[in-house]
N, CA and C atoms as an extended XYZ file, in Angstrom:
312
Properties=species:S:1:pos:R:3:atomname:S:1:resname:S:1:resid:I:1 pbc="F F F"
N       119.585      103.398       74.011 N   MET     1
C       119.596      104.858       74.048 CA  MET     1
C       119.920      105.390       72.699 C   MET     1
N       119.337      106.371       72.173 N   SER     2
C       119.545      106.948       70.830 CA  SER     2
C       120.867      107.674       70.765 C   SER     2
N       121.284      107.953       69.566 N   GLU     3
C       122.543      108.800       69.434 CA  GLU     3
C       122.321      110.201       69.945 C   GLU     3
N       121.108      110.790       69.890 N   GLN     4
C       120.751      112.048       70.369 CA  GLN     4
C       120.888      112.076       71.892 C   GLN     4
N       120.377      111.038       72.504 N   SER     5
C       120.449      110.902       73.897 CA  SER     5
C       121.862      110.751       74.376 C   SER     5
N       122.680      110.013       73.710 N   LYS     6
C       124.065      109.904       74.002 CA  LYS     6
C       124.784      111.248       73.987 C   LYS     6
N       124.470      112.023       72.865 N   SER     7
C       125.094      113.292       72.647 CA  SER     7
C       124.811      114.287       73.732 C   SER     7
N       123.603      114.152       74.364 N   ASP     8
C       123.225      115.008       75.376 CA  ASP     8
C       123.857      114.717       76.797 C   ASP     8
N       124.427      113.540       76.899 N   ALA     9
C       124.964      113.065       78.201 CA  ALA     9
C       126.084      114.090       78.635 C   ALA     9
N       125.996      114.537       79.891 N   GLY    10
C       127.000      115.427       80.415 CA  GLY    10
C       126.746      116.930       80.156 C   GLY    10
N       125.660      117.157       79.412 N   THR    11
C       125.360      118.538       79.095 CA  THR    11
C       124.412      119.220       80.019 C   THR    11
N       123.864      118.416       80.917 N   GLY    12
C       122.782      118.934       81.816 CA  GLY    12
C       121.404      118.861       81.227 C   GLY    12
N       121.306      118.480       80.022 N   LYS    13
C       120.113      118.376       79.266 CA  LYS    13
C       119.542      116.956       79.427 C   LYS    13
N       118.289      116.765       79.774 N   HIS    14
C       117.669      115.536       79.859 CA  HIS    14
C       117.681      114.794       78.564 C   HIS    14
N       118.099      113.487       78.542 N   PRO    15
C       118.022      112.737       77.294 CA  PRO    15
C       116.494      112.578       76.885 C   PRO    15
N       116.338      112.476       75.528 N   LYS    16
C       115.067      112.328       75.019 CA  LYS    16
C       114.401      111.009       75.396 C   LYS    16
N       113.102      111.043       75.760 N   ILE    17
C       112.448      109.849       76.150 CA  ILE    17
C       111.779      109.227       74.910 C   ILE    17
N       112.328      108.152       74.486 N   GLU    18
C       111.719      107.480       73.305 CA  GLU    18
C       110.690      106.474       73.635 C   GLU    18
N       110.843      105.759       74.658 N   THR    19
C       109.799      104.722       75.163 CA  THR    19
C       109.593      104.958       76.617 C   THR    19
N       108.559      104.364       77.102 N   ILE    20
C       108.241      104.423       78.606 CA  ILE    20
C       109.476      103.953       79.413 C   ILE    20
N       110.165      102.903       78.915 N   GLU    21
C       111.346      102.417       79.718 CA  GLU    21
C       112.393      103.454       79.879 C   GLU    21
N       112.438      104.520       79.035 N   ASP    22
C       113.486      105.554       79.152 CA  ASP    22
C       113.160      106.560       80.242 C   ASP    22
N       111.890      106.588       80.704 N   ALA    23
C       111.473      107.644       81.751 CA  ALA    23
C       112.017      107.180       83.034 C   ALA    23
N       112.619      108.157       83.794 N   LEU    24
C       113.142      107.881       85.064 CA  LEU    24
C       112.029      107.390       86.091 C   LEU    24
N       110.863      107.928       85.912 N   THR    25
C       109.798      107.519       86.934 CA  THR    25
C       109.461      106.080       86.683 C   THR    25
N       109.501      105.670       85.463 N   PHE    26
C       109.158      104.244       85.097 CA  PHE    26
C       110.286      103.374       85.786 C   PHE    26
N       111.521      103.746       85.592 N   ARG    27
C       112.689      102.986       86.113 CA  ARG    27
C       112.636      102.854       87.625 C   ARG    27
N       112.350      104.024       88.277 N   ILE    28
C       112.213      104.062       89.719 CA  ILE    28
C       111.100      103.123       90.241 C   ILE    28
N       109.911      103.248       89.610 N   ALA    29
C       108.785      102.399       89.918 CA  ALA    29
C       109.065      100.906       89.767 C   ALA    29
N       109.783      100.567       88.698 N   ARG    30
C       110.187       99.174       88.454 CA  ARG    30
C       111.164       98.676       89.475 C   ARG    30
N       112.116       99.480       89.773 N   PHE    31
C       113.070       99.138       90.785 CA  PHE    31
C       112.363       98.970       92.200 C   PHE    31
N       111.470       99.872       92.528 N   ALA    32
C       110.716       99.686       93.716 CA  ALA    32
C       109.887       98.396       93.806 C   ALA    32
N       109.330       98.110       92.696 N   ALA    33
C       108.489       96.863       92.709 CA  ALA    33
C       109.380       95.631       92.758 C   ALA    33
N       110.533       95.606       92.098 N   ILE    34
C       111.456       94.436       92.237 CA  ILE    34
C       111.977       94.300       93.622 C   ILE    34
N       112.312       95.521       94.223 N   ASN    35
C       112.816       95.435       95.587 CA  ASN    35
C       111.777       94.983       96.617 C   ASN    35
N       110.522       95.461       96.427 N   ALA    36
C       109.424       95.008       97.337 CA  ALA    36
C       109.188       93.531       97.151 C   ALA    36
N       109.226       93.053       95.897 N   TYR    37
C       108.972       91.623       95.629 CA  TYR    37
C       110.048       90.733       96.287 C   TYR    37
N       111.354       91.099       95.888 N   ASP    38
C       112.452       90.237       96.438 CA  ASP    38
C       112.500       90.422       97.955 C   ASP    38
N       112.382       91.633       98.462 N   GLY    39
C       112.456       91.836       99.883 CA  GLY    39
C       111.356       91.075      100.624 C   GLY    39
N       110.163       91.083      100.026 N   GLY    40
C       109.019       90.420      100.588 CA  GLY    40
C       109.303       88.916      100.792 C   GLY    40
N       109.884       88.297       99.771 N   HIS    41
C       110.217       86.910       99.902 CA  HIS    41
C       111.306       86.625      101.001 C   HIS    41
N       112.294       87.486      101.103 N   LEU    42
C       113.326       87.369      102.090 CA  LEU    42
C       112.773       87.461      103.432 C   LEU    42
N       112.040       88.497      103.717 N   PHE    43
C       111.428       88.680      105.092 CA  PHE    43
C       110.467       87.687      105.428 C   PHE    43
N       109.654       87.190      104.425 N   ARG    44
C       108.664       86.141      104.757 CA  ARG    44
C       109.343       84.834      105.108 C   ARG    44
N       110.486       84.523      104.336 N   ALA    45
C       111.233       83.354      104.663 CA  ALA    45
C       111.924       83.358      105.981 C   ALA    45
N       112.527       84.501      106.247 N   ALA    46
C       113.510       84.585      107.488 CA  ALA    46
C       112.622       84.884      108.717 C   ALA    46
N       111.611       85.716      108.641 N   PHE    47
C       110.883       86.222      109.865 CA  PHE    47
C       109.395       86.006      109.861 C   PHE    47
N       108.852       85.478      108.778 N   GLN    48
C       107.440       85.235      108.609 CA  GLN    48
C       106.664       86.546      108.791 C   GLN    48
N       107.252       87.609      108.123 N   LEU    49
C       106.746       88.977      108.174 CA  LEU    49
C       106.478       89.490      106.723 C   LEU    49
N       105.377       90.184      106.482 N   THR    50
C       105.143       90.889      105.230 CA  THR    50
C       105.968       92.090      105.131 C   THR    50
N       106.074       92.674      103.931 N   MET    51
C       106.881       93.936      103.822 CA  MET    51
C       106.184       95.089      104.557 C   MET    51
N       104.821       95.112      104.592 N   ASN    52
C       104.187       96.159      105.358 CA  ASN    52
C       104.345       95.926      106.860 C   ASN    52
N       104.454       94.672      107.319 N   GLU    53
C       104.833       94.461      108.734 CA  GLU    53
C       106.166       94.915      109.067 C   GLU    53
N       107.105       94.568      108.183 N   VAL    54
C       108.527       95.058      108.402 CA  VAL    54
C       108.541       96.563      108.370 C   VAL    54
N       107.908       97.218      107.430 N   ARG    55
C       107.918       98.690      107.442 CA  ARG    55
C       107.344       99.246      108.778 C   ARG    55
N       106.259       98.732      109.167 N   LEU    56
C       105.661       99.172      110.434 CA  LEU    56
C       106.560       99.006      111.614 C   LEU    56
N       107.134       97.791      111.792 N   LEU    57
C       108.038       97.615      112.874 CA  LEU    57
C       109.349       98.408      112.833 C   LEU    57
N       109.724       98.683      111.578 N   GLY    58
C       110.961       99.507      111.396 CA  GLY    58
C       110.628      100.966      111.809 C   GLY    58
N       109.500      101.506      111.471 N   LEU    59
C       109.103      102.879      111.854 CA  LEU    59
C       108.967      102.918      113.372 C   LEU    59
N       108.317      101.987      113.940 N   ILE    60
C       108.092      101.989      115.424 CA  ILE    60
C       109.420      101.878      116.156 C   ILE    60
N       110.212      100.962      115.672 N   GLY    61
C       111.508      100.776      116.324 CA  GLY    61
C       112.425      102.012      116.280 C   GLY    61
N       112.308      102.712      115.072 N   ALA    62
C       113.243      103.894      114.905 CA  ALA    62
C       112.704      105.163      115.575 C   ALA    62
N       111.378      105.263      115.721 N   HIS    63
C       110.831      106.503      116.215 CA  HIS    63
C       109.856      106.428      117.436 C   HIS    63
N       109.853      105.317      118.092 N   GLN    64
C       108.978      105.175      119.250 CA  GLN    64
C       109.183      106.248      120.300 C   GLN    64
N       108.139      106.617      120.973 N   PRO    65
C       106.735      106.265      120.739 CA  PRO    65
C       106.207      106.991      119.580 C   PRO    65
N       105.279      106.359      118.853 N   VAL    66
C       104.659      106.936      117.690 CA  VAL    66
C       103.152      106.827      117.787 C   VAL    66
N       102.472      107.721      117.089 N   THR    67
C       100.960      107.710      116.970 CA  THR    67
C       100.483      107.004      115.772 C   THR    67
N        99.320      106.517      115.822 N   PHE    68
C        98.679      105.889      114.673 CA  PHE    68
C        98.674      106.772      113.512 C   PHE    68
N        98.244      108.075      113.695 N   ALA    69
C        98.180      109.085      112.567 CA  ALA    69
C        99.602      109.290      112.008 C   ALA    69
N       100.649      109.338      112.781 N   TRP    70
C       101.959      109.601      112.393 CA  TRP    70
C       102.375      108.383      111.451 C   TRP    70
N       102.128      107.134      111.931 N   ILE    71
C       102.424      105.951      111.043 CA  ILE    71
C       101.631      106.016      109.736 C   ILE    71
N       100.377      106.247      109.774 N   ALA    72
C        99.620      106.294      108.615 CA  ALA    72
C       100.114      107.255      107.551 C   ALA    72
N       100.552      108.412      107.982 N   LYS    73
C       101.096      109.401      107.106 CA  LYS    73
C       102.381      108.946      106.504 C   LYS    73
N       103.284      108.285      107.262 N   ARG    74
C       104.634      107.845      106.708 CA  ARG    74
C       104.450      106.565      105.824 C   ARG    74
N       103.508      105.771      106.062 N   LEU    75
C       103.362      104.612      105.221 CA  LEU    75
C       102.386      104.858      104.077 C   LEU    75
N       101.673      105.907      103.992 N   TYR    76
C       100.689      106.220      102.998 CA  TYR    76
C        99.633      105.153      102.972 C   TYR    76
N        99.139      104.842      104.224 N   MET    77
C        98.106      103.815      104.252 CA  MET    77
C        96.852      104.476      104.824 C   MET    77
N        95.737      103.933      104.401 N   ASP    78
C        94.541      104.421      104.942 CA  ASP    78
C        94.325      103.880      106.349 C   ASP    78
N        93.472      104.426      107.110 N   LYS    79
C        93.405      103.987      108.526 CA  LYS    79
C        92.860      102.579      108.671 C   LYS    79
N        91.965      102.114      107.707 N   GLY    80
C        91.492      100.806      107.897 CA  GLY    80
C        92.582       99.772      107.551 C   GLY    80
N        93.380       99.987      106.610 N   GLN    81
C        94.465       99.071      106.246 CA  GLN    81
C        95.464       99.019      107.437 C   GLN    81
N        95.830      100.300      107.842 N   LEU    82
C        96.750      100.270      108.967 CA  LEU    82
C        96.325       99.606      110.285 C   LEU    82
N        95.035       99.819      110.522 N   SER    83
C        94.333       99.270      111.695 CA  SER    83
C        94.487       97.723      111.676 C   SER    83
N        94.239       97.118      110.553 N   ARG    84
C        94.295       95.643      110.434 CA  ARG    84
C        95.738       95.160      110.536 C   ARG    84
N        96.672       95.946      109.995 N   LEU    85
C        98.109       95.606      110.117 CA  LEU    85
C        98.626       95.693      111.577 C   LEU    85
N        98.225       96.795      112.271 N   VAL    86
C        98.573       96.891      113.637 CA  VAL    86
C        98.013       95.792      114.479 C   VAL    86
N        96.720       95.477      114.255 N   ARG    87
C        96.046       94.375      114.964 CA  ARG    87
C        96.771       93.126      114.801 C   ARG    87
N        97.211       92.776      113.521 N   ALA    88
C        97.868       91.570      113.277 CA  ALA    88
C        99.278       91.481      113.969 C   ALA    88
N        99.990       92.588      114.073 N   ILE    89
C       101.216       92.545      114.716 CA  ILE    89
C       101.060       92.565      116.227 C   ILE    89
N        99.984       93.150      116.765 N   GLN    90
C        99.681       93.073      118.196 CA  GLN    90
C        99.350       91.629      118.615 C   GLN    90
N        98.545       90.964      117.781 N   GLU    91
C        98.153       89.624      118.095 CA  GLU    91
C        99.370       88.648      118.178 C   GLU    91
N       100.360       89.011      117.385 N   ARG    92
C       101.672       88.187      117.493 CA  ARG    92
C       102.540       88.555      118.667 C   ARG    92
N       102.118       89.623      119.345 N   GLY    93
C       102.893       90.039      120.563 CA  GLY    93
C       104.158       90.888      120.164 C   GLY    93
N       104.211       91.421      118.935 N   LEU    94
C       105.402       92.181      118.514 CA  LEU    94
C       105.312       93.616      118.930 C   LEU    94
N       104.119       94.145      119.163 N   ILE    95
C       104.005       95.547      119.580 CA  ILE    95
C       102.911       95.615      120.585 C   ILE    95
N       102.919       96.724      121.395 N   GLY    96
C       101.816       97.038      122.232 CA  GLY    96
C       101.234       98.369      121.819 C   GLY    96
N       100.201       98.825      122.489 N   SER    97
C        99.519      100.072      122.147 CA  SER    97
C        98.894      100.657      123.341 C   SER    97
N        98.681      101.940      123.335 N   ALA    98
C        97.970      102.665      124.402 CA  ALA    98
C        97.140      103.752      123.609 C   ALA    98
N        95.976      104.037      124.211 N   PRO    99
C        95.122      105.160      123.601 CA  PRO    99
C        95.905      106.492      123.557 C   PRO    99
N        95.632      107.370      122.489 N   ASN   100
C        96.247      108.628      122.452 CA  ASN   100
C        95.182      109.577      121.941 C   ASN   100
N        95.020      110.693      122.649 N   ALA   101
C        94.102      111.683      122.313 CA  ALA   101
C        94.248      112.350      120.973 C   ALA   101
N        95.564      112.410      120.500 N   GLU   102
C        95.810      113.003      119.271 CA  GLU   102
C        95.327      112.195      118.045 C   GLU   102
N        95.119      110.914      118.281 N   ASP   103
C        94.636      110.059      117.202 CA  ASP   103
C        93.092      109.929      117.018 C   ASP   103
N        92.415      110.618      117.970 N   ALA   104
C        90.893      110.572      117.955 CA  ALA   104
C        90.343      111.033      116.620 C   ALA   104
């Protein structure tokens, strides 16, 4: 961090961004990637689940009953990707499903 950045600390003024690594959005994206990578390994080793499968099961468990459209919106997944994910989880017997007119 530069001397100018240090002198702006506590003033409510955003520190100067000198490199991409100084940008908060870069730091957040890096943290999210590290978290997903490490979490992915842990969930795969412990439960044989991908991070997307964990996220799907977590949403269903916390908010059931849920609709396909509701899940797609929360996971920021397109319908094709979510459909494959749901099918894989159903084939393992971890979730069930029923038709819903709202998802048509």
